[in-house]
KEVEXRO-81076 format. One line per field, with one value per residue: residue number from 1; residue in three letters; y, x, z of N, C-alpha, C in turn. Coordinates in pm, whole numbers, plus 32768, in hexadecimal, padded with zeros to 4 digits. Example, Ala and Ser with C-alpha at 12.3 -4.5 7.8 and 13.67 -1.06 7.14 Angstrom:
! KEVEXRO-81076
num [1 | 2]
residuo [ALA | SER]
ny [7DC7 | 7F1F]
nx [8527 | 8505]
nz [830C | 82C4]
cay [7E3E | 7F96]
cax [84CE | 8557]
caz [830C | 82CA]
cy [7EB6 | 8003]
cx [8528 | 850A]
cz [830C | 8313]
***
This chain:
! KEVEXRO-81076
num [1 | 2 | 3 | 4 | 5 | 6 | 7 | 8 | 9 | 10 | 11 | 12 | 13 | 14 | 15 | 16 | 17 | 18 | 19 | 20 | 21 | 22 | 23 | 24 | 25 | 26 | 27 | 28 | 29 | 30 | 31 | 32 | 33 | 34 | 35 | 36 | 37 | 38 | 39 | 40 | 41 | 42 | 43 | 44 | 45 | 46 | 47 | 48 | 49 | 50 | 51 | 52 | 53 | 54 | 55 | 56 | 57 | 58 | 59 | 60 | 61 | 62 | 63 | 64 | 65 | 66 | 67 | 68 | 69 | 70 | 71 | 72 | 73 | 74 | 75 | 76 | 77 | 78 | 79 | 80 | 81 | 82 | 83 | 84 | 85 | 86 | 87 | 88 | 89 | 90 | 91 | 92 | 93 | 94 | 95 | 96 | 97 | 98 | 99 | 100 | 101 | 102 | 103 | 104 | 105 | 106 | 107 | 108 | 109 | 110 | 111 | 112 | 113 | 114 | 115 | 116 | 117 | 118]
residuo [UNK | UNK | UNK | UNK | UNK | UNK | UNK | UNK | UNK | UNK | UNK | UNK | UNK | UNK | UNK | UNK | UNK | UNK | UNK | UNK | UNK | UNK | UNK | UNK | UNK | UNK | UNK | UNK | UNK | UNK | UNK | UNK | UNK | UNK | UNK | UNK | UNK | UNK | UNK | UNK | UNK | UNK | UNK | UNK | UNK | UNK | UNK | UNK | UNK | UNK | UNK | UNK | UNK | UNK | UNK | UNK | UNK | UNK | UNK | UNK | UNK | UNK | UNK | UNK | UNK | UNK | UNK | UNK | UNK | UNK | UNK | UNK | UNK | UNK | UNK | UNK | UNK | UNK | UNK | UNK | UNK | UNK | UNK | UNK | UNK | UNK | UNK | UNK | UNK | UNK | UNK | UNK | UNK | UNK | UNK | UNK | UNK | UNK | UNK | UNK | UNK | UNK | UNK | UNK | UNK | UNK | UNK | UNK | UNK | UNK | UNK | UNK | UNK | UNK | UNK | UNK | UNK | UNK]
ny [3F2D | 3ED5 | 3DD5 | 3CD6 | 3BFD | 3B40 | 3ADA | 3B6F | 3B05 | 3BBC | 3C02 | 3C7A | 3CB1 | 3CDE | 3DD9 | 3DFE | 3D1A | 3D48 | 3E28 | 3DC1 | 3CFC | 3D97 | 3E04 | 3D2A | 3C4A | 3C25 | 3D0D | 3DD5 | 3E99 | 3F25 | 3F86 | 4031 | 40E4 | 415C | 41CF | 4298 | 4376 | 43D2 | 43B3 | 429B | 41F6 | 40A8 | 4032 | 40D9 | 4095 | 3F89 | 3FAA | 400B | 3F2D | 3E58 | 3D43 | 3CC9 | 3C0E | 3C54 | 3BE4 | 3BC0 | 3CC8 | 3D2B | 3C8A | 3CD7 | 3DE9 | 3DD2 | 3D58 | 3E21 | 3EE2 | 3E62 | 3E63 | 3F66 | 4020 | 4082 | 412E | 40EA | 416C | 4168 | 41DA | 4221 | 41F7 | 41D1 | 4171 | 40A3 | 4145 | 4131 | 41A1 | 41A6 | 41F4 | 425B | 4232 | 42FA | 4266 | 41BE | 427C | 42B4 | 41FF | 426A | 42C9 | 41D7 | 413D | 41E0 | 41D8 | 40CA | 40CA | 416D | 40D2 | 3FEA | 4053 | 4093 | 3F92 | 3F19 | 3FAF | 3F5F | 3E4D | 3E62 | 3ECD | 3DF7 | 3D36 | 3DAC | 3DA6 | 3C9E]
nx [88F4 | 87C8 | 8799 | 86C8 | 86B9 | 85FA | 84A0 | 83A9 | 82D4 | 81F5 | 81B0 | 8166 | 826F | 82FE | 836E | 844A | 84DD | 851F | 85C6 | 8695 | 86F7 | 877B | 8856 | 88C2 | 89C1 | 8B10 | 8BB0 | 8B2A | 8A7B | 8B37 | 8BDE | 8B2C | 8B05 | 8C07 | 8C16 | 8B60 | 8BEA | 8C54 | 8CDD | 8DAD | 8EE2 | 8F35 | 9009 | 9006 | 8F17 | 8F51 | 901C | 8F86 | 8F03 | 8FA1 | 8FA0 | 8F1E | 8F2A | 8FC1 | 8F30 | 8E34 | 8DE6 | 8DD8 | 8D08 | 8C31 | 8C1C | 8BDA | 8ADE | 8A52 | 8A5B | 89CA | 88D4 | 888E | 88E2 | 89E2 | 8AD1 | 8BC5 | 8CE7 | 8DC8 | 8F03 | 8FBD | 90EF | 924B | 92E5 | 91B8 | 908B | 8F80 | 8E51 | 8D61 | 8C15 | 8AF0 | 89AB | 8886 | 87B7 | 884B | 88AD | 87C2 | 87B1 | 8830 | 87C6 | 8771 | 885F | 88FE | 8865 | 8882 | 8992 | 899B | 88FF | 899B | 8A83 | 8A23 | 89E5 | 8AE5 | 8B57 | 8AB3 | 8AF0 | 8BFB | 8BDC | 8B59 | 8C21 | 8CE4 | 8C67 | 8C60]
nz [A782 | A815 | A8F3 | A961 | AA6B | AAC6 | AAD7 | AB9F | ACA0 | AD05 | AE40 | AF88 | AFE3 | AEFE | AE8D | AF39 | AF02 | ADF4 | AE0E | AEB1 | AE04 | AD48 | ADD1 | AE41 | AE9B | AEFD | AEE4 | AE55 | AED0 | AF66 | AE9F | AE19 | AEEC | AEFE | AE00 | AE19 | AE65 | AD7D | AC2C | ABF2 | ABAB | AB3E | ABDA | ACB7 | AD2D | AD67 | AE2A | AEFB | AF4B | AFD4 | B015 | AF47 | AE1B | ACDA | AC0A | AC82 | ACBB | ABB8 | AB52 | ABFA | ABBB | AAAD | AABE | AB44 | AA80 | A9B3 | AA2E | AA1C | AAD4 | AAE2 | AA1A | A924 | A8A8 | A7A6 | A751 | A630 | A650 | A6AA | A7CF | A7DB | A840 | A919 | A98B | AA91 | AAE7 | AB99 | AB11 | AAD5 | AB41 | ABE7 | AC9A | AD18 | ADE1 | AEB8 | AFB8 | B026 | B032 | B0D3 | B1BD | B1F9 | B22F | B316 | B3C7 | B3D0 | B445 | B545 | B598 | B59D | B66C | B740 | B74B | B796 | B895 | B914 | B905 | B9A4 | BA98 | BAD2]
cay [3EE6 | 3EB1 | 3D45 | 3CA9 | 3B77 | 3AE2 | 3B0F | 3B79 | 3AE5 | 3C2E | 3BFE | 3CEE | 3CCC | 3CE5 | 3E4A | 3DE6 | 3CB4 | 3D89 | 3E7D | 3D6B | 3CBB | 3DF5 | 3E19 | 3CAA | 3C29 | 3C50 | 3D8F | 3E37 | 3F09 | 3F72 | 3FCD | 40A1 | 4145 | 41A7 | 421F | 430D | 43E8 | 43FF | 4355 | 425A | 4198 | 401F | 4019 | 4122 | 4040 | 3F15 | 3FD2 | 401E | 3EA7 | 3E0B | 3CB2 | 3C98 | 3BEE | 3CA2 | 3BA1 | 3BD9 | 3D55 | 3D34 | 3C4B | 3D2A | 3E61 | 3DAB | 3D43 | 3EA5 | 3F22 | 3E1F | 3E8A | 3FF2 | 4074 | 40B6 | 413C | 40CB | 41BC | 413F | 4241 | 41E4 | 422A | 416F | 40F6 | 40B1 | 4186 | 410F | 41E5 | 4175 | 425A | 4235 | 426E | 433F | 41FE | 4195 | 42E7 | 42B1 | 41A5 | 42AD | 42C6 | 414C | 4113 | 422D | 41A1 | 404B | 40EF | 419C | 405F | 3F95 | 4095 | 407E | 3F03 | 3F03 | 3FEA | 3F08 | 3DD3 | 3E85 | 3ED9 | 3D70 | 3CF2 | 3DE9 | 3D7E | 3C0D]
cax [8877 | 878B | 8784 | 8676 | 86E1 | 858D | 8419 | 8381 | 824C | 81E7 | 815E | 8181 | 82FE | 833C | 83C8 | 84C6 | 8525 | 8555 | 8635 | 8703 | 8732 | 87D5 | 88D2 | 88E9 | 8A4B | 8B64 | 8BF1 | 8ADB | 8A51 | 8BAE | 8C09 | 8ACE | 8B25 | 8C80 | 8BFB | 8B11 | 8C45 | 8C79 | 8D18 | 8E28 | 8F22 | 8F2E | 9069 | 8FDA | 8EB1 | 8F99 | 9061 | 8F22 | 8ED2 | 901E | 8F90 | 8ED9 | 8F83 | 8FA9 | 8EC5 | 8DB5 | 8DC4 | 8DB0 | 8C84 | 8BCC | 8C0B | 8B94 | 8A51 | 8A18 | 8A4B | 895A | 8859 | 8873 | 8905 | 8A6A | 8B02 | 8C53 | 8D1B | 8E4F | 8F49 | 9021 | 9175 | 92A8 | 929C | 9127 | 9049 | 8EF2 | 8E10 | 8CDD | 8BC4 | 8A64 | 8947 | 881F | 8772 | 88A8 | 88AD | 8744 | 87C6 | 8881 | 8788 | 876F | 88E7 | 892B | 881D | 88C4 | 8A12 | 8980 | 88D2 | 8A10 | 8ADB | 89E5 | 89F3 | 8B70 | 8B69 | 8A6D | 8B40 | 8C72 | 8BAF | 8B3F | 8CA3 | 8D29 | 8C20 | 8C72]
caz [A771 | A894 | A8F8 | A9D1 | AA92 | AAD7 | AAE4 | AC2B | ACC7 | AD60 | AEB9 | AFDD | AFF0 | AE7A | AE7A | AF83 | AEB5 | AD7D | AE3B | AEDE | AD8F | AD04 | AE1D | AE7B | AE78 | AF6C | AED2 | AE09 | AF24 | AF8C | AE26 | AE09 | AF56 | AED9 | AD89 | AE3F | AE71 | ACF7 | ABCD | AC1F | AB4F | AB70 | AC46 | AD2E | AD6B | AD9F | AEA6 | AF64 | AF6B | AFD6 | B01F | AED0 | ADAB | AC60 | ABC1 | ACC5 | ACA6 | AB2B | AB45 | AC3D | AB6A | AA33 | AAE1 | AB61 | A9FE | A970 | AA73 | AA00 | AB47 | AAD1 | A991 | A910 | A839 | A781 | A706 | A5D8 | A66C | A6E1 | A7ED | A7D5 | A8B1 | A922 | A9FA | AAB9 | AB2A | ABAB | AABA | AB23 | AB90 | AC50 | ACFE | AD63 | AE53 | AF1D | B03E | B055 | B052 | B148 | B231 | B219 | B26C | B39E | B416 | B3E3 | B4A6 | B5C8 | B5B8 | B5C3 | B6F1 | B79F | B758 | B7E4 | B921 | B946 | B916 | BA16 | BB12 | BAE8]
cy [3EB8 | 3E1D | 3D22 | 3C19 | 3B15 | 3B29 | 3B0D | 3B55 | 3B4B | 3C19 | 3C78 | 3D13 | 3CE0 | 3D5F | 3E3B | 3D81 | 3CF1 | 3DDC | 3E29 | 3D23 | 3D16 | 3E05 | 3D9C | 3C85 | 3C66 | 3CDF | 3DF9 | 3EB1 | 3F63 | 3FC1 | 4045 | 410D | 419A | 41FE | 4297 | 438A | 441B | 4390 | 431E | 4202 | 410E | 4009 | 4067 | 40D1 | 3FC7 | 3F37 | 3FE5 | 3F98 | 3E47 | 3D74 | 3C76 | 3C7B | 3C46 | 3C67 | 3BC0 | 3C6A | 3D68 | 3CFD | 3CA3 | 3DAB | 3E42 | 3D99 | 3DC7 | 3EF2 | 3EE7 | 3E44 | 3F1C | 4050 | 40B9 | 40C4 | 4121 | 4118 | 4195 | 41AE | 4200 | 4224 | 41B9 | 41AF | 410E | 40F4 | 4164 | 4152 | 41A7 | 41E4 | 4224 | 427A | 42BA | 42DA | 41CC | 41FC | 42E7 | 4252 | 41EA | 42A6 | 423A | 4122 | 415F | 41FD | 411C | 4065 | 4118 | 4129 | 4003 | 3FCF | 4082 | 3FED | 3EE4 | 3F3A | 3F92 | 3E87 | 3DEC | 3E93 | 3E50 | 3D25 | 3D29 | 3DBF | 3CEB | 3BEC]
cx [8845 | 8768 | 8733 | 8698 | 866D | 8508 | 83F4 | 82EF | 8228 | 817D | 8187 | 8215 | 8346 | 8397 | 844D | 851C | 8568 | 85D1 | 86AD | 8745 | 8796 | 8859 | 88FF | 8974 | 8AA4 | 8B96 | 8B9B | 8AB2 | 8AC4 | 8BE2 | 8BAE | 8AEC | 8B9F | 8C69 | 8BA1 | 8B69 | 8C73 | 8CB6 | 8D9B | 8E5F | 8F21 | 8F8B | 9048 | 8F70 | 8EF4 | 8FDD | 9000 | 8EE8 | 8F49 | 900D | 8F44 | 8F3F | 8F61 | 8F34 | 8E3C | 8D89 | 8D93 | 8D24 | 8C17 | 8BB2 | 8BBD | 8AFF | 8A0C | 8A00 | 89D5 | 88D4 | 8835 | 8894 | 898C | 8A88 | 8B98 | 8C81 | 8DAC | 8E8B | 8FB7 | 90AA | 91CA | 92EB | 9206 | 90EF | 8FB5 | 8EBA | 8D87 | 8C95 | 8B36 | 8A0E | 88E5 | 87D3 | 87CB | 88AE | 882E | 874B | 880D | 8845 | 878B | 87FA | 891C | 88E5 | 885B | 894A | 89FE | 8955 | 8948 | 8A72 | 8AA5 | 89F5 | 8A82 | 8B8D | 8B29 | 8ABC | 8BBF | 8C4F | 8B98 | 8BC1 | 8CED | 8CE9 | 8C36 | 8CF1]
cz [A7FA | A892 | A974 | A9EE | AA93 | AAD8 | AB77 | AC3C | AD32 | ADCB | AF0A | AFE3 | AF6C | AE67 | AEC4 | AF37 | AE3A | ADA2 | AE62 | AE69 | AD49 | AD4D | AE65 | AE47 | AEE1 | AF5D | AE8E | AE5B | AF4A | AF14 | AE0F | AE70 | AF2E | AE5D | ADA6 | AE4A | ADE8 | ACA4 | AC03 | ABB0 | AB90 | ABE6 | ACC5 | AD79 | ADAD | AE22 | AF19 | AF94 | AF73 | AFDE | AFA8 | AE62 | AD33 | AC11 | ABFD | ACB1 | AC17 | AB18 | AB81 | ABEF | AAEA | AA4F | AB01 | AADF | A9B3 | A9AD | AA5C | AA73 | AB37 | AA3C | A991 | A896 | A821 | A72B | A6B3 | A5EC | A6A3 | A75A | A7EC | A853 | A8AA | A99E | AA13 | AB04 | AB3A | AB42 | AB13 | AB7A | AC01 | ACC0 | AD51 | ADDB | AEC8 | AFA9 | B079 | B084 | B0CB | B1C7 | B25B | B25E | B2FE | B3F9 | B434 | B448 | B534 | B5F4 | B5E4 | B64F | B75C | B7B5 | B7A9 | B878 | B95F | B95F | B98E | BA9A | BB34 | BB32]
***
């Protein structure tokens, strides 16, 4: 079910606000980034986010699911298996997330240069 957090007072920056609301949260953007490579199980996602608590990863995945960006598939087996994948709408964030990754990489390199020069 698609869940809308709030109403937007659409001014010039409204589309940016809408986008940021979807991936706002410490781990949402990173989760989307990792899911771009394909379907992942919960523990695979957890391993990719070593400093995130299980509770936080669960919460972020739930919010991404409620926003319609991620699907959660539960398989009736023992032990339980739960897979997460991007929806078509979630996949539509690929260019944005990859651009953020590239910008962040450049920023990290710049910070390393500044630290080395100090």
